[in-house]
Each structure stands twice: as structure tokens, then as C-alpha cells.
C-alpha atoms as one frame of an Amber mdcrd trajectory, in Angstrom:
protein
  83.650 -53.649  -5.889  84.125 -50.378  -6.737  86.821 -49.335  -8.905  89.286
 -52.251  -9.426  91.164 -53.866 -12.062  90.295 -57.388 -12.805  94.534 -58.311
 -13.435  96.666 -59.873 -11.045  99.991 -58.234 -10.155 101.469 -60.332 -12.755
  99.437 -59.171 -15.588  97.696 -62.138 -16.123  93.594 -62.086 -16.298  92.145
 -63.354 -12.748  90.517 -66.855 -14.502  91.071 -69.824 -13.061  91.550 -68.054
  -9.166  88.244 -68.154  -6.937  86.903 -65.254  -6.264  88.169 -64.512  -2.126
  91.950 -65.756  -3.365  91.340 -63.266  -6.479  90.760 -60.473  -4.282  93.301
 -60.889  -1.761  95.437 -60.415  -5.319  94.243 -58.156  -6.988  95.471 -54.188
  -8.017  93.689 -51.575  -5.520  93.431 -48.620  -7.672  92.306 -45.601  -5.072
  89.061 -44.111  -4.983  87.957 -41.927  -7.992  86.454 -38.291  -8.071  83.929
 -38.239 -10.277  85.039 -38.643 -13.719  83.025 -34.488 -15.350  82.749 -32.457
 -11.841  81.833 -28.700 -13.759  84.632 -27.081 -11.948  84.698 -22.964 -12.930
  87.883 -21.828 -14.323  88.880 -19.751 -11.432  88.105 -22.828  -9.116  90.954
 -24.180 -11.162  92.750 -21.694 -11.459  92.477 -21.584  -7.234  94.519 -25.551
  -7.394  96.849 -25.183 -10.017  98.661 -21.499  -7.570  98.238 -24.842  -4.623
  99.729 -26.449  -6.268 101.801 -24.586  -7.452 103.091 -24.089  -3.632 102.909
 -27.137  -3.268 105.864 -27.625  -5.299 107.903 -23.746  -4.351 106.929 -25.830
  -0.413 109.873 -28.380  -1.751 106.792 -31.751  -2.317 107.301 -33.905  -4.486
 104.555 -34.577  -8.201 103.385 -37.420  -6.132 102.121 -35.752  -3.112 100.699
 -32.911  -5.175  99.247 -35.303  -7.626  97.462 -37.200  -4.382  96.759 -34.416
  -2.214  94.767 -32.688  -5.433  93.465 -35.313  -7.399  95.315 -34.447 -10.344
  96.754 -36.528 -13.454 101.329 -36.818 -13.020 100.552 -35.247 -16.848  98.275
 -32.584 -15.164 100.956 -31.902 -12.190 103.949 -31.949 -14.284 103.545 -28.892
 -16.808 102.423 -27.157 -13.489 106.106 -27.305 -11.962 107.353 -26.747 -16.159
 105.163 -23.331 -15.582 106.466 -22.651 -12.704 109.976 -23.586 -12.383 110.335
 -20.940 -16.006 108.151 -17.741 -14.682 107.128 -19.042 -11.260 103.181 -18.443
  -9.460 102.512 -16.349 -12.089 102.718 -18.451 -15.494  99.487 -20.950 -13.769
  97.577 -17.837 -13.649  94.626 -17.857 -15.887  95.649 -16.309 -19.203  92.317
 -14.720 -20.546  89.814 -16.575 -22.756  91.573 -17.793 -26.028  88.608 -16.942
 -28.589  89.146 -15.214 -32.045  89.301 -11.215 -31.720  86.022 -10.364 -33.726
  86.303  -9.530 -37.214  83.541  -6.729 -37.005  84.835  -3.446 -33.878  82.184
  -2.117 -31.318  80.801   0.513 -33.252  80.728  -1.421 -36.567  78.188  -4.079
 -34.421  76.119  -0.966 -32.945  75.842  -0.338 -37.131  75.100  -2.972 -37.914
  72.593  -3.934 -35.184  70.867  -0.178 -36.108  70.780  -1.877 -39.948  68.924
  -5.367 -38.745  66.221  -2.375 -36.182  65.588  -0.463 -39.572  64.219  -3.458
 -41.498  65.422  -5.535 -44.384  62.876  -3.311 -46.622  65.235  -0.520 -45.304
  68.288  -1.611 -46.677  66.858  -2.948 -49.463  65.820  -5.946 -49.950  62.061
  -7.384 -51.165  60.525  -8.240 -47.665  61.640  -7.794 -43.983  62.090 -11.248
 -42.897  66.900 -10.643 -42.559  67.815 -14.601 -43.096  71.792 -15.137 -42.194
  72.785 -15.177 -45.552  71.146 -11.261 -45.916  72.944 -10.516 -42.549  75.874
 -12.256 -43.995  75.342 -10.095 -46.960  75.037  -6.743 -44.843  78.314  -7.704
 -43.593  80.463  -7.736 -46.557  79.005  -5.136 -48.738  79.000  -2.471 -45.322
  82.127  -3.370 -43.568  83.883  -5.474 -46.122  84.067  -8.683 -44.207  83.478
 -12.338 -44.591  81.304 -14.051 -41.311  80.558 -18.178 -41.911  76.426 -18.481
 -42.073  76.664 -20.255 -38.983  78.421 -18.010 -37.090  76.220 -14.818 -38.855
  73.059 -16.275 -36.246  76.016 -16.065 -33.103  76.896 -12.347 -34.212  73.235
 -11.849 -34.390  72.049 -13.441 -31.073  75.366 -11.888 -29.311  73.420  -8.835
 -31.160  70.912  -9.155 -28.629  68.370 -10.956 -31.307  66.645 -13.599 -30.798
  65.314 -16.129 -34.368  61.823 -16.105 -36.436  60.134 -18.613 -37.654  56.755
 -16.803 -39.564  54.237 -18.257 -39.604  53.480 -19.143 -42.894  49.585 -19.424
 -43.520  47.123 -20.106 -47.168  45.982 -18.219 -49.132  42.208 -19.673 -49.112
  42.537 -20.032 -44.936  39.793 -18.521 -43.408  39.536 -18.062 -39.467  36.134
 -17.972 -39.422  35.417 -21.716 -39.944  38.291 -22.701 -38.525  37.132 -20.772
 -34.847  33.711 -23.159 -35.911  34.931 -25.882 -36.452  36.958 -25.752 -32.828
  34.025 -24.817 -31.391  31.647 -27.085 -32.030  32.871 -29.852 -35.077  36.817
 -31.080 -32.745  35.098 -31.362 -29.356  31.500 -33.328 -30.744  34.266 -35.475
 -32.234  36.209 -36.217 -29.555  33.217 -36.896 -27.081  31.557 -39.791 -29.665
  35.391 -41.440 -29.924  35.970 -40.534 -25.848  38.684 -38.444 -26.224  40.040
 -36.506 -23.424  41.130 -33.475 -22.994  44.620 -32.079 -22.346  45.590 -31.182
 -19.124
């Protein structure tokens, strides 16, 4: 049976009675909404405002809980906000993230430094790493970032992570092509291997 508590109204687990007898004595809970349903912030705000208006119209907390499938603590929080600030207290407050340490102009300058290349900045090769970008930010703008966040910043600037391919100095591309074209098909045919489709 969907979402039942198997505790008798007396508070003891139901072990000794038959299943038909126990079903009549089991406290049934109301159907619950899906546990992890994604709701946009605009939908959350609309729900808060509807709940706040219901509270202002004289509905009690239990009615708002039932109508909007909200937890008691949530509705009580809405009630406190409405009492202190009116319906405006239920509006979105904006993003709660930390403000950027770099200004927009500094981000534009950092983007240009990365585009110019690592050698142009003074490194010995063209490979940009998060540690190098972190060093540039510190030297140029006197701001210290965590290496993990530097990766997010680089991505936000429009750059993608690219890992250079490393090849052996003894690599002979002609031998590799010959092996792929003639030797490998012979091995597959001999051992009955199929190609990917």
C-alpha cells in the first residue's frame, strides 16, 4: 500500500494482528508529492506569494499547508515574512553568491592575456594551466583565487579545457598507418573479431 505508516494508533508496531485487521487500524498519511520534483525559482516565488496571500486572506497555516503541499515550517516562515514585510518579504532576494573579486574590466584584460598566449606573458611554452592563470591573476590584479575556482573562471571567460596530446619522440606515423591498414585487419579476420558498428 502506498506510503503508510505501519504503526498502530497506539504507537506500537503492528506485529500480532492479521493484515486485514491491521489495515483498518493503520494511520494513513495523505499522498505526498514527488520528493525530488524540480521547480524553477519563479515557480517557487509564485508559490510563496500565493501562500502569503492566503495567509493575509485569513486562511490558517494548516489550510495553506494542504493547498500548496508545503511543510509546516515553510508556511510558518512565510507567515513571519508576511507579518514583518508584507508580500514583498516573499519575493526573491536575488543571487546569494559571493561578488566576484575581479571587476568586469579585469576579466576582459585577463581574457586578452590568455588569448595572447602563455609565451607572450613570459612562460616557456603555450600551455595554460589553472596554476599559471592563478599566478597571472595574482601578479596582475593582486587577487588570490583557489586553483579549483580558477577552472570555473576560465570556463566563464569562454575558454574550454584542453589536454595536449603527448606522443613519443620515437613515433613513426607511417608504421602506425601501415599497421592499422594491413596488420590489424588480418588479426581481426584470423581471430574472428568484429568491427564496431
